[in-house]
N, C-alpha and C positions, 0 to 999 in steps of 0.2 A: 104397200105404202100408198098414200093418197097424195094429191097435189096440194100445195100450199100457195094460194093465190097471192100472198104477200111477198113472194120471192120471185124475181125474174132472173133465172140463172143465165139467160142469154144476154141481157142488158148491154148489148153492143160488143160483148166479148165472145171470142171463139173458144169453146170448151176444149177443142183439140189443138190449141196453139202451143202446147208444150212439145218441144222438139223431140223429147224422149218417147213420144207416143202415149204418154200418160195424161194426167189432168193437171192443169195449172190453176189450182184453187185460188191462190192469192190474186191473180189477175182478174178472176171472175168476181170474187167477193171482196176485194180490197182488203184482205187480211182479216175480215170479220166473219169468217165462216162459222165460228162457234156460237153465233147468235148471242143470247143473253148470258151464256155461261163463260167460263174462262179458258176452255180448251178448244182447239180447232182440230179437225180431221186433217191428217197429213196427206200429201199427194200419194204416198205409198199406201196409206190406209184406204183411200178412195179407190186406188187401183186394185187393192186386194178385194174390196167389195165387188167391183166390176168382174174380176177374175172368178170369184166364187159364184156369182150369179150367172155368168155367161151372157152372151148377147143373143137375142132373138128378134129379128126384124118383124116378125108377125106374132099375133097373140097366141098364147098357149095356156092351157088350163093347168093351174096348180090347185092344191086343196082348198084355197081361199077364194078363188075366182080366176078370171083371166089376167094374165100378166103379159108384159111386152118389154122390149129393150133389155135393160139390166135388172130384171126382177121388179119392174114397176107394176104394182097391183092396180089395174084399171078400176076406176070408180064410176058410179052412175053418171052418165053424160059423156064419158070418154069413149069414143067409138073408133079407136085406131084400127085400121086394117093393116097398116105397116108403119114402121118408123125407120129413119136413117140412123146411122151411128151418132151423128151430131144431135138429132132429136132425142135419142136414147140417153146420151150423155147429159142433156139438159134435164131430163126426167130423173136421172140418177142423182144429179146435184140437188135438185129439189127435195127428193126423198131422203137423201143423206143429211141435208140440213135439218130435217125434222128429227132424225135419229140423233144427230149431234145435240140438239136442244134437249132431247129426252135424257141423254146420258149426263149432260151438264146439270140438269135440274134434279136428277134422281140420285146421283152418286155424290156422297159427301166426303169421301176420303181422297187422299192424294193418289194420282195415277201417273204412270209414265206415259209417254206418247204411244208406245205399243199397246199398253193396257187400254188406253182410251180408244184407240183405233179398233181393237178387237171387240170392245163393248159396243161401239157404234155399228160394226158389222153385224153383231148379234141382234141389236135393236132393229136394225134395218130389215133383217130377215124375219124375226118373230113378230114385229110390230111394237110400237112404243107402249101401248097399253099393257101387253104381256111383259115387256121388259120392265116397266116401272113397278109392276106388282110381283115380280119374280122373287123367289127365294134367293137367287143369286145376288140381286141388289141388296136385299135385306142383310144377308151374311157379309157381303163386301162392306156395307156401311158400318158393320160392327168390327171391321178390321180384319176379316177372315179372307185374306187373299189366297190362302192355300187351297180352299175349296172351290174356287172359281172354275177350274177345269172340270171337276166332278159335276158342278151345277150346269155348266155348258153341255156336258155329255147327256144330261137328262132330256134335253130338247132335241131329240133325235127322231121324232115321229111326224108323219104326215098322214092325215085321215086315219089315225089310230094304228098305223103300222110303222115299224122301224124302217127308216129310209137310209140306204147306204150313202146317198148323197149328203144327207144331213149329218150322219155320223162323221163323214170325212170333213164336212164344213166345221163342225164343232171341234174336231181335233185340230184343224188348221187355226181356228180362232183361239183355242187354248194355247197352242204353240206360240202364236203371236202375243198373247197376253203375258206369257212367262218369258218371252225373249228379252 
């Protein structure tokens, strides 16, 4: 994911202010986390993305480039050598907001909160371009909720090889979608 200069996730708020150790989205975004769409990512949904991504204070190579924090794909000009958990949370919120907008603008059928959160996690991980053009979105917009799990399972490769981590992530997202 890249950064969106139009969003300042820190805007005077502390992303770690939720006493449960999670993320308090409403206090950061004033209840408008869903951007132009009509759904918002829940605190549990954001925490699920963070848990699925894992935290890395230093850059690591994934098949798309260098990432840091909670799966933030570093873009040209971003030269992080390390990030704190608070900085990583700010990047997560920025990137999640982009995924939220992608789901809200691409999916035309009704979704439960769990379904929305699972799709945001998927879009966060594969990128909004891949999400928007996916067969999953096309089938879902035709009302085919039953095939979402199978469509998620297809997205299990990194650099042309099946990744056990992606298999597990897609299973987790499917479980969340159908919960």
